[in-house]
C-alpha positions, 0 to 999 in steps of 0.5 A, spaced: 557 318 079 563 319 084 565 313 088 563 315 094 556 317 092 555 310 089 559 306 096 553 310 100 546 308 097 542 304 101 543 298 099 551 298 100 549 301 107 546 295 109 551 291 107 558 295 110 554 295 116 552 288 116 560 287 114 562 291 121 557 287 124 560 281 123 567 283 124 565 286 130 562 279 133 570 275 130 573 281 133 570 281 140 571 272 140 579 273 138 579 279 144 576 274 149 579 267 147 587 270 146 586 269 139 585 261 141 578 260 139 577 251 141 572 247 138 566 250 142 568 257 141 569 256 134 562 253 134 558 258 137 561 264 133 558 261 127 551 259 130 550 266 132 554 271 128 549 271 122 543 271 128 546 277 130 547 280 124 541 280 120 537 282 127 542 288 128 540 290 121 532 289 122 532 293 128 537 298 124 532 298 118 525 299 124 529 305 127 530 308 120 538 308 121 538 308 113 534 314 112 540 318 115 544 321 110 552 320 112 556 325 110 553 329 116 551 325 122 548 329 127 549 327 134 541 324 134 542 320 129 549 318 133 544 317 139 540 312 134 546 307 132 548 307 139 540 305 141 539 300 136 546 296 137 545 296 145 538 294 144 540 287 140 546 286 146 541 287 151 536 281 148 543 277 148 544 279 155 536 277 156 537 270 153 543 268 156 540 269 163 534 265 161 535 259 165 535 252 159 538 247 163 545 243 162 548 240 156 551 242 150 546 247 147 544 251 153 551 253 153 551 254 146 546 258 146 549 262 152 554 267 149 560 270 155 557 277 157 565 280 156 563 277 148 557 281 148 561 288 151 566 287 146 561 286 141 557 292 142 564 296 143 566 294 136 559 295 132 559 302 135 567 304 133 566 300 126 560 304 124 561 311 126 568 310 123 565 308 116 561 314 117 567 319 118 570 316 112 564 318 108 564 325 111 572 325 109 571 323 102 565 328 102 570 334 103 575 333 098 569 332 093 567 338 094 574 342 094 575 338 088 569 341 085 570 348 087 578 348 086 575 345 078 571 352 077 564 349 080 559 355 082 561 356 088 555 355 094 551 360 097 553 362 104 546 362 109 543 362 115 538 358 117 534 363 121 530 359 126 533 352 129 527 349 132 524 342 128 523 345 122 530 348 122 533 342 123 529 338 117 531 344 113 539 342 115 538 335 113 535 337 107 541 342 105 547 337 106 546 334 100 545 340 095 551 343 093 547 350 092 548 352 099 553 352 104 550 353 111 554 357 116 550 357 122 543 357 125 540 364 127 535 363 133 533 368 138 531 363 144 538 366 148 538 358 150 541 355 144 546 361 142 552 358 141 549 351 142 550 347 136 545 343 133 545 338 128 553 339 127 551 347 125 553 352 131 547 357 133 551 364 132 547 369 134 540 371 135 537 376 129 538 382 134 545 382 131 543 379 125 547 385 121 553 384 124 554 377 123 552 377 116 558 382 114 563 377 119 560 370 116 560 374 109 553 371 109 550 371 101 542 370 103 537 368 110 533 362 110 528 363 114 526 355 117 520 356 121 515 353 118 509 355 124 512 363 125 506 368 127 505 373 122 508 378 127 514 373 128 515 372 121 514 380 120 519 382 125 524 376 122 524 381 115 525 387 118 531 384 121 533 381 114 532 388 110 536 392 116 541 387 115 541 388 109 541 381 107 535 377 102 531 372 105 528 366 103 523 362 107 521 355 107 514 352 106 508 351 111 507 346 115 500 344 112 504 345 105 510 339 107 505 335 111 500 334 105 506 332 101 505 337 097 512 340 097 518 339 100 521 342 107 528 345 101 523 348 096 524 355 099 521 361 096 520 369 097 516 370 102 509 372 100 504 378 102 499 374 106 504 372 111 506 378 114 499 382 115 500 383 121 494 378 123 494 371 124 491 365 119 484 363 121 484 356 121 477 352 124 479 347 128 477 340 125 474 342 119 475 337 114 472 332 120 467 338 121 465 339 113 467 332 111 459 329 112 456 334 109 460 335 103 462 327 102 458 323 096 455 329 094 454 333 086 456 340 088 454 345 084 460 351 085 457 357 080 463 363 078 467 357 078 473 359 074 474 365 079 478 366 085 474 364 090 469 359 086 476 356 084 479 355 091 472 352 093 472 347 088 480 345 089 478 344 098 472 340 096 475 336 092 479 334 099 472 332 102 471 326 096 465 329 094 461 325 088 462 330 083 463 337 081 459 342 076 464 348 074 459 353 072 461 360 069 460 364 063 467 365 062 470 358 058 478 360 059 477 360 066 473 354 066 477 350 061 484 352 065 481 350 072 479 343 069 486 343 066 489 344 072 485 338 076 486 334 070 494 334 071 493 334 079 489 327 077 483 328 081 479 323 084 472 327 083 469 327 077 469 333 075 463 336 069 464 343 066 458 347 065 459 353 059 453 358 062 451 365 065 447 365 071 442 371 068 440 366 064 434 361 067 432 357 062 440 355 061 440 354 068 435 350 069 438 344 064 444 345 068 440 343 074 436 337 071 442 334 068 447 335 073 441 335 081 446 338 085 445 336 092 449 342 094 450 350 091 455 354 092 453 361 088 460 364 088 458 368 080 458 375 081 460 382 079 464 385 084 469 391 081 466 396 085 469 403 080 467 399 074 459 398 077 458 404 079 459 406 071 454 400 069 449 400 074 444 396 070 450 389 069 451 389 076 443 388 078 442 383 072 447 379 075 448 380 082 442 380 083 437 377 077 443 371 077 442 370 085 435 370 085 436 365 079 440 360 083 436 361 089 429 359 086 433 353 082 435 351 089 428 351 091 425 348 086 429 342 085 431 342 091 438 341 094 440 340 101 444 346 103 446 353 098 450 358 100 451 365 097 458 369 097 456 376 100 461 381 101 462 387 107 461 392 102 453 389 103 454 393 110 451 400 110 452 400 102 456 406 099 456 402 091 451 399 087 455 393 087 455 393 095 447 394 094 446 389 090 450 384 096 446 387 100 439 384 096 442 378 095 443 378 102 436 379 103 433 374 097 436 368 102 433 370 108 426 371 105 426 364 100 429 360 106 422 362 110 419 357 104 425 353 102 426 347 105 434 346 103 439 349 107 439 357 105 445 361 107 450 367 106 457 368 108 460 376 109 467 378 109 472 383 107 477 384 101 480 377 099 488 377 098 491 375 091 484 374 088 483 378 081 480 385 081 483 386 088 489 390 090 495 386 092 495 384 085 495 391 081 501 393 087 504 387 085 504 389 077 506 396 079 512 395 083 513 390 078 513 396 072 517 401 076 511 404 080 509 409 082 505 405 086 498 408 086 494 409 093 486 412 094 487 415 100 492 414 105 487 414 111 483 408 107 483 401 111 480 394 109 480 387 112 484 382 109 484 375 109 487 370 104 483 366 099 483 359 103 481 362 109 475 366 105 473 358 101 474 355 109 469 360 111 464 358 106 464 351 106 463 352 114 457 355 113 454 350 108 454 346 114 453 350 120 446 353 116 439 352 118 435 357 114 437 364 112 444 366 117 449 370 115 456 368 117 461 373 118 469 373 120 473 375 126 477 379 121 481 382 127 484 389 125 483 393 119 490 394 116 491 401 112 492 401 105 498 405 105 502 401 109 500 395 106 503 398 099 510 400 103 510 393 106 509 390 099 515 394 097 520 392 102 518 385 100 520 386 094 528 389 096 526 396 095 525 402 099 518 406 099 519 413 096 526 412 093 525 407 089 518 405 089 513 412 089 507 412 091 501 416 089 494 419 091 489 418 086 482 420 091 477 416 092 474 412 086 467 412 085 463 407 091 469 407 094 469 408 102 475 410 107 474 404 111 469 397 112 465 394 117 462 387 118 457 388 121 452 393 122 448 397 128 442 393 128 444 386 127 446 381 133 452 377 132 452 370 135 458 366 137 458 358 134 462 352 135 468 355 133 473 361 136 473 366 130 466 364 127 459 368 128 453 369 124 447 374 124 441 372 126 436 373 120 432 380 121 424 381 119 424 381 111 417 383 108 418 378 102 413 381 099 415 389 098 422 386 097 420 381 091 416 387 088 422 392 089 427 386 085 422 386 080 422 393 078 430 393 079 430 388 074 425 391 069 430 397 069 436 394 069 433 390 062 431 397 059 438 400 061 435 405 066 440 407 071 435 412 074 431 407 075 435 403 078 438 408 084 431 410 084 429 404 088 435 402 091 434 409 095 427 407 097 429 400 100 432 401 106 438 399 104 443 405 108 445 406 101 449 412 099 452 413 093 456 419 091 455 417 084 448 417 083 445 421 077 442 427 077 435 425 075 435 420 080 437 425 086 431 429 083 426 424 085 430 421 091 428 429 094 420 429 091 
């Protein structure tokens, strides 16, 4: 370890400051009494020196002075040091002004004002001087490393001179991999100022010229709470300047302690969708009382939504969580992840299919859940068009089984995860999700449990979704395949989807369908171009996009609410629910029985016949010719 690094450990910083405080008081007495200390003055110095040194070190510790990095002392840091020194000096003045009568002791307690003033001056000078020496030694060390052929540091701009930018600047002071050239900030009042010993050299509109002028290698976006529109605009400026960009973690990640602000990463597509993230205010305080201390069963726990539900539930301190999925590998991987994170919640893994009601009953009997989150489903639209029997068995039969057992045992709450594809469904998958919603409403009439549905759009990054497909196609050099240039979709992050699901479980009364205000749908072609640009490539030049045509069961656009449904606002700004509509439960049960019988007999025609007659708004371009003929009879 270099000698300069050893000298400036926190313990040794305190020792150096202690010496500085002792020397300062001694010099103050020497100067005040012209180098000739009498017996009284010498006694007063001997009494007060250990007291003052201890008091100044204690106040420094309380004010966090020894958390500072001495190599780069910011103006704020210097003010903290001055504040600490003058705080103790002020206390000395107050003690001096307290009436103590006459006598030797009273006189000893009153340090001369000139000594107090000189002592404060020397303390400031010596403390700042020690830190200045540290900076000189560090600069020499850096020059020596470069001279020896060490890897040169990346020259970077920090885009954003707010609190996050200042925090990052301090973190990077000890990182030899980065040489911070300056701040970039779009606030004209900051341009030209010096913040944390670093100049704000300009704004984003002149980024290209500034990158060229200062020979910058990379831009670090240092805005922990930037809106998506701001972030998208900033990335566009970096692309136009031809400089790669990294970003600091989100404020939520930093506060949670999962990451440090200096753990930079590439920008994710979720952050630049052009729609602000939906965060339910006071989520944990609201949902905590619902889930705390409960046994919770999550079906489809190995999937994208199910696994994120488990992660968020753990924060709410339930008694235990049962992971149920028919895919043993996904359950194993999730269990291992939670073990590595030392989950404080007991995890109970189960390998079972929701289609097997006897196996499910064994799970319910053993685990006795208070709450059920039903995320298990087949969701791939074109595949379910090819295999409608499997879609019915899993999405309809499985949902019916879980609902039946949730009411049989009974549980306190049940949440069914639906889809925007359930609205006027054009696919078998969407139709099965709509039937799931109707089953929840039907069961809610005679069940003591609180049942609810959650309906949302596409989930970014979930298995089988468009984002992982585009990432893979870009990594392979293209082409990126788009089914139709005018196709649009609603998008939300997995975290948003799960938060909505857990809030639905809290607010549910009986059969409601909760819907998130997802803003404006995004054009898929534009989304593909955005992802190509994020990869540092140019659409149509580096990566080609190819239009392949709509696949079976796909719509050009989706809606979250149909015309006959009425939205009711909840206490949360962007969360609403659809009031349960009248439902003929007897007829629904008959139709579900017909669907299940057809599915078990591998009879696709029977499935389509029943779906067309169920008044679901179902229209499919892939129905078998036999079903078409039957529907026209």
